[in-house]
C-alpha positions as CSV (number, residue, x, y, z in Angstrom):
1,Q,-11.7,15.8,-20.4
2,V,-15.3,14.7,-21.3
3,Q,-17.9,14.9,-18.6
4,L,-21.5,13.8,-18.8
5,V,-23.9,14.6,-15.9
6,E,-27.4,13.1,-15.8
7,S,-30.2,14.5,-13.7
8,G,-34.0,14.4,-13.5
9,G,-34.8,10.9,-12.2
10,G,-37.1,10.2,-9.4
11,L,-39.9,8.1,-8.0
12,V,-43.2,8.2,-10.0
13,Q,-46.4,6.2,-10.3
14,P,-47.3,4.2,-13.5
15,G,-48.7,6.5,-16.2
16,E,-46.8,9.6,-15.0
17,S,-43.9,11.4,-16.7
18,L,-40.3,12.4,-16.1
19,R,-37.9,14.5,-18.1
20,L,-34.2,13.6,-17.9
21,S,-31.3,15.9,-18.7
22,C,-27.7,15.3,-19.5
23,V,-25.2,18.1,-19.7
24,A,-22.0,17.5,-21.6
25,S,-18.6,19.3,-21.3
26,G,-15.2,18.7,-22.9
27,I,-16.5,18.1,-26.4
28,I,-17.7,20.0,-29.4
29,F,-21.3,18.9,-28.6
30,S,-22.9,19.6,-32.0
31,R,-20.6,17.1,-33.8
32,Y,-21.8,14.0,-31.9
33,A,-24.8,11.8,-31.6
34,M,-26.2,11.7,-28.1
35,V,-27.6,8.6,-26.6
36,W,-29.5,7.4,-23.6
37,Y,-29.0,3.9,-22.1
38,R,-30.6,2.2,-19.1
39,Q,-29.7,-0.6,-16.8
40,A,-32.2,-2.4,-14.6
41,P,-31.1,-4.5,-11.6
42,G,-29.6,-7.8,-12.8
43,K,-29.8,-6.9,-16.5
44,Q,-27.4,-5.5,-19.2
45,R,-27.3,-1.9,-20.3
46,E,-29.6,-1.3,-23.2
47,L,-29.9,1.5,-25.7
48,V,-33.1,3.5,-25.1
49,A,-32.8,6.4,-27.5
50,A,-30.4,8.3,-29.8
51,I,-30.2,11.5,-31.7
52,N,-27.6,12.5,-34.2
53,S,-26.1,15.8,-35.1
54,G,-28.8,16.4,-37.7
55,G,-31.7,15.6,-35.4
56,T,-32.5,12.1,-36.6
57,T,-33.7,9.9,-33.8
58,N,-33.8,6.2,-33.0
59,Y,-35.7,4.4,-30.2
60,A,-35.9,1.0,-28.6
61,D,-39.1,-0.8,-29.5
62,S,-40.1,-0.9,-25.8
63,V,-40.2,2.9,-25.6
64,K,-41.5,4.0,-29.0
65,G,-44.4,6.3,-28.8
66,R,-43.8,7.1,-25.1
67,F,-40.2,8.5,-25.0
68,T,-38.8,11.5,-26.9
69,I,-35.2,12.4,-27.2
70,S,-34.2,16.0,-28.0
71,R,-31.1,18.2,-27.8
72,D,-30.2,21.8,-27.3
73,N,-26.8,22.4,-28.8
74,A,-26.5,25.9,-27.3
75,K,-26.8,24.4,-23.8
76,N,-24.7,21.2,-24.5
77,T,-27.7,19.3,-23.2
78,V,-29.7,16.2,-24.3
79,Y,-33.1,15.4,-22.9
80,L,-35.3,12.3,-22.6
81,Q,-39.0,13.0,-22.1
82,M,-40.6,9.9,-20.7
83,N,-44.4,9.6,-20.7
84,I,-46.8,6.9,-19.7
85,L,-44.1,5.3,-17.5
86,K,-44.3,1.7,-16.7
87,P,-42.8,-0.4,-13.9
88,E,-40.5,-2.1,-16.4
89,D,-39.0,1.4,-17.2
90,T,-37.4,1.3,-13.7
91,A,-33.6,1.5,-14.2
92,V,-30.6,3.7,-13.9
93,Y,-30.5,5.9,-17.0
94,Y,-27.1,7.0,-18.5
95,C,-26.1,9.2,-21.3
96,N,-23.2,8.9,-23.7
97,I,-21.8,10.2,-27.0
98,K,-21.4,8.4,-30.3
99,L,-20.1,9.3,-33.8
100,G,-23.4,8.2,-35.3
101,L,-26.8,6.7,-34.2
102,F,-25.6,3.1,-34.4
103,G,-22.0,3.4,-33.2
104,A,-20.5,2.3,-29.9
105,P,-20.5,4.7,-26.9
106,L,-17.2,6.5,-26.7
107,Y,-16.6,7.4,-23.1
108,S,-16.8,5.9,-19.7
109,W,-20.1,5.7,-17.9
110,G,-21.1,8.3,-15.3
111,Q,-23.3,7.9,-12.2
112,G,-26.6,8.0,-14.1
113,T,-29.9,9.0,-12.7
114,Q,-32.4,6.6,-11.0
115,V,-35.9,6.2,-12.4
116,T,-38.3,4.2,-10.3
117,V,-41.9,3.5,-11.4
118,S,-44.0,2.0,-8.7
119,S,-47.5,2.2,-7.2
């Protein structure tokens, strides 16, 4: 059974940084694209960043230049480094798996990790 466990969220001030982690189990990790989504209150989930099995990345326009997605296949872990955080980045952040960068997420959503950016 696939499990994805997010961590690393918290409360920070604008301009500060956070690093999120997602540990996967139940899959051959290196075969899949890994993705981060976020959902703010009252809004739909949106794709934030993705990284495929070869290391190619894709980002939402709103986070380009500020966020970096990376993966460590030996640890079955995908990371999201978030710099220069803004209040509009406030959301619950979720990870998921895909067959490619632009595919649909394949598994049910977990609990996510809360990121709050506020003065």
